[in-house]
Biotite code that builds the C-alpha atoms (Angstrom):
import biotite.structure as struc

atoms = struc.array([
    struc.Atom([21.006, 18.295, 93.914], chain_id="A", res_id=1, res_name="UNK", atom_name="CA", element="C"),
    struc.Atom([18.778, 17.019, 91.125], chain_id="A", res_id=2, res_name="UNK", atom_name="CA", element="C"),
    struc.Atom([19.460, 20.144, 89.141], chain_id="A", res_id=3, res_name="UNK", atom_name="CA", element="C"),
    struc.Atom([22.698, 19.592, 87.231], chain_id="A", res_id=4, res_name="UNK", atom_name="CA", element="C"),
    struc.Atom([22.226, 22.851, 85.332], chain_id="A", res_id=5, res_name="UNK", atom_name="CA", element="C"),
    struc.Atom([22.873, 24.895, 88.462], chain_id="A", res_id=6, res_name="UNK", atom_name="CA", element="C"),
    struc.Atom([26.389, 23.448, 88.683], chain_id="A", res_id=7, res_name="UNK", atom_name="CA", element="C"),
    struc.Atom([27.199, 24.329, 85.076], chain_id="A", res_id=8, res_name="UNK", atom_name="CA", element="C"),
    struc.Atom([26.784, 20.758, 83.957], chain_id="A", res_id=9, res_name="UNK", atom_name="CA", element="C"),
    struc.Atom([24.420, 19.977, 81.119], chain_id="A", res_id=10, res_name="UNK", atom_name="CA", element="C"),
    struc.Atom([23.510, 21.505, 77.820], chain_id="A", res_id=11, res_name="UNK", atom_name="CA", element="C"),
    struc.Atom([24.964, 24.816, 76.873], chain_id="A", res_id=12, res_name="UNK", atom_name="CA", element="C"),
    struc.Atom([22.530, 27.322, 75.513], chain_id="A", res_id=13, res_name="UNK", atom_name="CA", element="C"),
    struc.Atom([23.801, 29.436, 72.700], chain_id="A", res_id=14, res_name="UNK", atom_name="CA", element="C"),
    struc.Atom([22.425, 32.884, 72.371], chain_id="A", res_id=15, res_name="UNK", atom_name="CA", element="C"),
    struc.Atom([21.171, 33.317, 68.837], chain_id="A", res_id=16, res_name="UNK", atom_name="CA", element="C"),
    struc.Atom([20.899, 36.827, 67.549], chain_id="A", res_id=17, res_name="UNK", atom_name="CA", element="C"),
    struc.Atom([17.925, 37.575, 65.395], chain_id="A", res_id=18, res_name="UNK", atom_name="CA", element="C"),
    struc.Atom([18.755, 39.136, 62.069], chain_id="A", res_id=19, res_name="UNK", atom_name="CA", element="C"),
    struc.Atom([17.156, 42.502, 61.521], chain_id="A", res_id=20, res_name="UNK", atom_name="CA", element="C"),
    struc.Atom([14.091, 42.254, 59.340], chain_id="A", res_id=21, res_name="UNK", atom_name="CA", element="C"),
    struc.Atom([14.974, 44.591, 56.526], chain_id="A", res_id=22, res_name="UNK", atom_name="CA", element="C"),
    struc.Atom([13.258, 44.562, 53.173], chain_id="A", res_id=23, res_name="UNK", atom_name="CA", element="C"),
    struc.Atom([14.592, 46.410, 50.182], chain_id="A", res_id=24, res_name="UNK", atom_name="CA", element="C"),
    struc.Atom([12.055, 47.823, 47.769], chain_id="A", res_id=25, res_name="UNK", atom_name="CA", element="C"),
    struc.Atom([12.969, 48.418, 44.156], chain_id="A", res_id=26, res_name="UNK", atom_name="CA", element="C"),
    struc.Atom([10.635, 50.733, 42.324], chain_id="A", res_id=27, res_name="UNK", atom_name="CA", element="C"),
    struc.Atom([10.018, 49.719, 38.743], chain_id="A", res_id=28, res_name="UNK", atom_name="CA", element="C"),
    struc.Atom([8.227, 52.179, 36.531], chain_id="A", res_id=29, res_name="UNK", atom_name="CA", element="C"),
    struc.Atom([5.738, 50.520, 34.168], chain_id="A", res_id=30, res_name="UNK", atom_name="CA", element="C"),
    struc.Atom([6.854, 52.415, 31.067], chain_id="A", res_id=31, res_name="UNK", atom_name="CA", element="C"),
    struc.Atom([10.495, 51.563, 31.694], chain_id="A", res_id=32, res_name="UNK", atom_name="CA", element="C"),
    struc.Atom([9.598, 47.885, 32.128], chain_id="A", res_id=33, res_name="UNK", atom_name="CA", element="C"),
    struc.Atom([7.687, 47.897, 28.839], chain_id="A", res_id=34, res_name="UNK", atom_name="CA", element="C"),
    struc.Atom([10.514, 49.659, 27.026], chain_id="A", res_id=35, res_name="UNK", atom_name="CA", element="C"),
    struc.Atom([13.006, 47.110, 28.362], chain_id="A", res_id=36, res_name="UNK", atom_name="CA", element="C"),
    struc.Atom([10.723, 44.267, 27.325], chain_id="A", res_id=37, res_name="UNK", atom_name="CA", element="C"),
    struc.Atom([10.238, 45.563, 23.775], chain_id="A", res_id=38, res_name="UNK", atom_name="CA", element="C"),
    struc.Atom([13.859, 46.607, 23.386], chain_id="A", res_id=39, res_name="UNK", atom_name="CA", element="C"),
    struc.Atom([13.048, 50.159, 22.340], chain_id="A", res_id=40, res_name="UNK", atom_name="CA", element="C"),
    struc.Atom([14.071, 53.519, 23.748], chain_id="A", res_id=41, res_name="UNK", atom_name="CA", element="C"),
    struc.Atom([11.926, 56.540, 24.418], chain_id="A", res_id=42, res_name="UNK", atom_name="CA", element="C"),
    struc.Atom([13.410, 58.148, 21.303], chain_id="A", res_id=43, res_name="UNK", atom_name="CA", element="C"),
    struc.Atom([12.100, 55.242, 19.208], chain_id="A", res_id=44, res_name="UNK", atom_name="CA", element="C"),
    struc.Atom([8.633, 55.787, 20.678], chain_id="A", res_id=45, res_name="UNK", atom_name="CA", element="C"),
    struc.Atom([8.671, 59.517, 19.903], chain_id="A", res_id=46, res_name="UNK", atom_name="CA", element="C"),
    struc.Atom([10.019, 59.184, 16.368], chain_id="A", res_id=47, res_name="UNK", atom_name="CA", element="C"),
    struc.Atom([8.245, 56.056, 15.089], chain_id="A", res_id=48, res_name="UNK", atom_name="CA", element="C"),
    struc.Atom([4.436, 55.743, 15.183], chain_id="A", res_id=49, res_name="UNK", atom_name="CA", element="C"),
    struc.Atom([4.578, 51.942, 14.734], chain_id="A", res_id=50, res_name="UNK", atom_name="CA", element="C"),
    struc.Atom([6.824, 51.545, 17.777], chain_id="A", res_id=51, res_name="UNK", atom_name="CA", element="C"),
    struc.Atom([4.598, 54.003, 19.648], chain_id="A", res_id=52, res_name="UNK", atom_name="CA", element="C"),
    struc.Atom([1.507, 51.844, 19.032], chain_id="A", res_id=53, res_name="UNK", atom_name="CA", element="C"),
    struc.Atom([3.423, 48.669, 19.925], chain_id="A", res_id=54, res_name="UNK", atom_name="CA", element="C"),
    struc.Atom([4.655, 50.122, 23.232], chain_id="A", res_id=55, res_name="UNK", atom_name="CA", element="C"),
    struc.Atom([1.201, 51.556, 23.969], chain_id="A", res_id=56, res_name="UNK", atom_name="CA", element="C"),
    struc.Atom([-0.354, 48.115, 23.477], chain_id="A", res_id=57, res_name="UNK", atom_name="CA", element="C"),
    struc.Atom([2.145, 46.456, 25.808], chain_id="A", res_id=58, res_name="UNK", atom_name="CA", element="C"),
    struc.Atom([1.680, 49.275, 28.342], chain_id="A", res_id=59, res_name="UNK", atom_name="CA", element="C"),
    struc.Atom([-2.094, 48.767, 28.369], chain_id="A", res_id=60, res_name="UNK", atom_name="CA", element="C"),
    struc.Atom([-1.591, 45.013, 28.710], chain_id="A", res_id=61, res_name="UNK", atom_name="CA", element="C"),
    struc.Atom([0.788, 45.574, 31.629], chain_id="A", res_id=62, res_name="UNK", atom_name="CA", element="C"),
    struc.Atom([-1.716, 47.823, 33.417], chain_id="A", res_id=63, res_name="UNK", atom_name="CA", element="C"),
    struc.Atom([-4.538, 45.317, 32.827], chain_id="A", res_id=64, res_name="UNK", atom_name="CA", element="C"),
    struc.Atom([-2.506, 42.410, 34.221], chain_id="A", res_id=65, res_name="UNK", atom_name="CA", element="C"),
    struc.Atom([-1.421, 44.501, 37.216], chain_id="A", res_id=66, res_name="UNK", atom_name="CA", element="C"),
    struc.Atom([-5.003, 45.526, 38.031], chain_id="A", res_id=67, res_name="UNK", atom_name="CA", element="C"),
    struc.Atom([-6.275, 41.971, 37.592], chain_id="A", res_id=68, res_name="UNK", atom_name="CA", element="C"),
    struc.Atom([-3.595, 40.547, 39.880], chain_id="A", res_id=69, res_name="UNK", atom_name="CA", element="C"),
    struc.Atom([-4.480, 43.117, 42.566], chain_id="A", res_id=70, res_name="UNK", atom_name="CA", element="C"),
    struc.Atom([-8.169, 42.181, 42.275], chain_id="A", res_id=71, res_name="UNK", atom_name="CA", element="C"),
    struc.Atom([-7.398, 38.476, 42.578], chain_id="A", res_id=72, res_name="UNK", atom_name="CA", element="C"),
    struc.Atom([-5.183, 39.109, 45.602], chain_id="A", res_id=73, res_name="UNK", atom_name="CA", element="C"),
    struc.Atom([-7.914, 41.132, 47.322], chain_id="A", res_id=74, res_name="UNK", atom_name="CA", element="C"),
    struc.Atom([-10.497, 38.437, 46.561], chain_id="A", res_id=75, res_name="UNK", atom_name="CA", element="C"),
    struc.Atom([-8.143, 35.832, 48.014], chain_id="A", res_id=76, res_name="UNK", atom_name="CA", element="C"),
    struc.Atom([-7.804, 37.878, 51.205], chain_id="A", res_id=77, res_name="UNK", atom_name="CA", element="C"),
    struc.Atom([-11.567, 38.302, 51.556], chain_id="A", res_id=78, res_name="UNK", atom_name="CA", element="C"),
    struc.Atom([-12.445, 34.698, 50.685], chain_id="A", res_id=79, res_name="UNK", atom_name="CA", element="C"),
    struc.Atom([-9.814, 32.415, 52.223], chain_id="A", res_id=80, res_name="UNK", atom_name="CA", element="C"),
    struc.Atom([-10.110, 28.722, 51.496], chain_id="A", res_id=81, res_name="UNK", atom_name="CA", element="C"),
])
């Protein structure tokens, strides 16, 4: 009779339910992000060559930063510290 758990005496174990592992993915289009950042609309880009060049510059910068971050992440995976 060493086992007090068999008699219902002792700690009570609660059954914990695991939350479902759900991840929500929001797709962000690069051009839309750049337009939101610059505060211009697509109509501004079509009608104004200065705005067009400004948005194009930010778009190229966005693509460069995105590519560079992917390269760094891959290098980190291949060469862990």
